[in-house]
C-alpha positions as CSV (number, residue, x, y, z in Angstrom):
1,M,258.8,-182.8,201.3
2,P,260.7,-185.6,203.3
3,T,259.9,-189.1,202.4
4,D,260.8,-192.6,203.6
5,S,263.6,-192.7,201.0
6,E,267.0,-194.4,201.1
7,E,268.6,-190.9,201.5
8,G,266.3,-190.2,204.4
9,R,267.4,-193.4,206.1
10,R,271.0,-192.6,205.5
11,I,270.5,-189.1,207.0
12,A,268.8,-190.6,210.0
13,V,271.5,-193.2,210.6
14,S,274.2,-190.5,210.2
15,L,272.5,-188.2,212.7
16,V,272.1,-191.0,215.3
17,S,275.7,-191.9,214.8
18,R,276.9,-188.4,215.2
19,A,274.8,-187.8,218.3
20,G,276.1,-190.8,220.1
21,H,274.4,-193.4,222.3
22,S,271.5,-192.1,224.4
23,P,272.2,-188.4,223.5
24,N,270.7,-185.4,225.3
25,S,269.2,-182.5,223.4
26,A,272.5,-180.6,223.3
27,Q,274.4,-183.5,221.7
28,V,271.6,-183.9,219.1
29,A,271.8,-180.2,218.3
30,K,275.6,-180.4,217.9
31,A,275.2,-183.4,215.6
32,I,272.7,-181.5,213.4
33,I,274.7,-178.3,213.3
34,A,277.9,-180.3,212.5
35,T,276.0,-181.9,209.6
36,L,274.8,-178.6,208.3
37,Q,278.3,-177.2,208.5
38,D,279.7,-180.2,206.6
39,M,277.0,-179.6,204.0
40,D,278.0,-175.9,203.8
41,I,281.7,-176.9,203.3
42,A,280.8,-179.4,200.6
43,L,278.4,-177.1,198.7
44,S,280.0,-173.6,199.0
45,P,282.7,-174.1,196.4
46,I,280.1,-175.3,193.9
47,I,277.1,-173.1,194.4
48,G,278.6,-170.3,196.5
49,R,277.8,-168.9,199.9
50,K,274.6,-167.2,198.7
51,G,273.5,-170.5,197.1
52,V,274.0,-172.4,200.4
53,V,272.2,-169.7,202.3
54,A,269.3,-169.8,199.9
55,L,269.0,-173.6,200.2
56,Y,269.1,-173.4,204.0
57,R,266.6,-170.6,204.2
58,R,264.2,-172.4,201.7
59,S,264.6,-175.7,203.6
60,L,263.7,-173.9,206.9
61,H,260.7,-172.3,205.3
62,L,259.5,-175.7,203.9
63,C,259.8,-177.3,207.3
64,E,257.9,-174.5,209.1
65,S,254.5,-176.1,208.6
66,A,255.5,-179.2,210.5
67,Y,257.7,-177.3,213.0
68,P,256.4,-173.7,213.5
69,D,259.3,-173.0,215.9
70,L,261.7,-172.9,213.0
71,I,260.4,-169.4,212.1
72,G,262.7,-168.1,214.7
73,A,265.7,-170.0,213.4
74,L,266.1,-167.7,210.4
75,D,268.5,-164.8,210.7
76,S,268.1,-161.5,208.9
77,T,271.4,-161.6,207.0
78,P,270.9,-163.1,203.5
79,E,274.7,-163.7,202.9
80,H,275.4,-165.5,206.2
81,V,274.0,-168.6,207.9
82,D,273.9,-168.3,211.6
83,F,273.2,-171.8,213.0
84,S,273.2,-170.5,216.6
85,R,269.4,-169.8,216.6
86,L,268.7,-173.3,215.2
87,E,271.0,-174.9,217.8
88,S,269.3,-173.0,220.6
89,L,265.9,-174.1,219.3
90,L,267.0,-177.8,219.0
91,Q,268.4,-177.7,222.6
92,Q,265.0,-176.8,223.9
93,Q,263.4,-179.9,222.4
94,T,263.4,-183.4,223.7
95,P,266.2,-185.5,222.2
96,N,263.7,-187.4,220.0
97,D,261.9,-184.3,218.9
98,A,265.3,-182.6,218.0
99,L,266.3,-185.7,216.0
100,C,263.0,-185.6,214.1
101,L,263.2,-181.9,213.4
102,G,266.9,-182.2,212.3
103,N,266.2,-185.2,210.1
104,H,263.3,-183.4,208.5
105,L,265.3,-180.3,207.9
106,L,268.4,-182.2,206.5
107,E,266.3,-184.4,204.3
108,T,264.4,-181.4,203.0
109,L,267.6,-179.6,202.1
110,Y,269.0,-182.8,200.4
111,Q,265.8,-183.2,198.4
112,L,265.6,-179.6,197.4
113,L,269.2,-179.7,196.2
114,S,268.4,-182.9,194.3
115,T,265.5,-181.2,192.4
116,L,267.8,-178.4,191.4
117,I,271.0,-180.2,190.3
118,G,269.9,-183.9,190.1
119,V,270.2,-186.9,192.4
120,S,273.5,-188.1,191.0
121,L,275.4,-184.8,191.5
122,T,273.8,-184.3,194.9
123,E,275.0,-187.7,196.0
124,R,278.5,-187.0,194.7
125,L,278.6,-183.7,196.6
126,L,277.0,-184.8,199.9
127,G,277.5,-188.5,200.0
128,A,280.5,-188.3,202.3
129,V,278.6,-186.0,204.7
130,F,276.1,-188.8,205.5
131,E,278.4,-191.8,205.6
132,A,277.9,-193.5,208.9
133,P,280.8,-195.2,210.6
134,L,280.8,-199.0,210.3
135,S,279.9,-199.1,214.0
136,A,276.5,-197.4,213.3
137,L,275.5,-200.0,210.7
138,P,273.6,-203.1,211.8
139,A,275.7,-206.2,212.1
140,Q,275.3,-208.8,209.4
141,D,274.5,-212.4,210.1
142,T,277.5,-214.5,208.9
143,S,276.2,-217.9,210.1
144,P,275.6,-220.5,207.4
């Protein structure tokens, strides 16, 4: 489901920014979980807890073909999202693999939500979650 879209690039820049310079797997995992928690906070008032859980579970399921280890990240409670299994799985990966997996998962969730409620509303709900600090953006050449 993920593509080389503008949203995908924003998500990737946001993750790299949150993880920090030369992150280890634990830092990458924390960045991904923090992003998921921010998405949860932004979406819960609009689509409810069960809606967020359904999106998260569906996103994990859609990513399983590329990352079979994600099967173990699902918890059995349909009303609650437990990110601890996903965090543990991410910490077992190399930092680069964890970033790729997290980016794939977040982009899948974003795109899935976009197909359900539209791109414009998705951007309004989640745009701030993926805003990278100015220090993460490439410097512009201001020479004449």
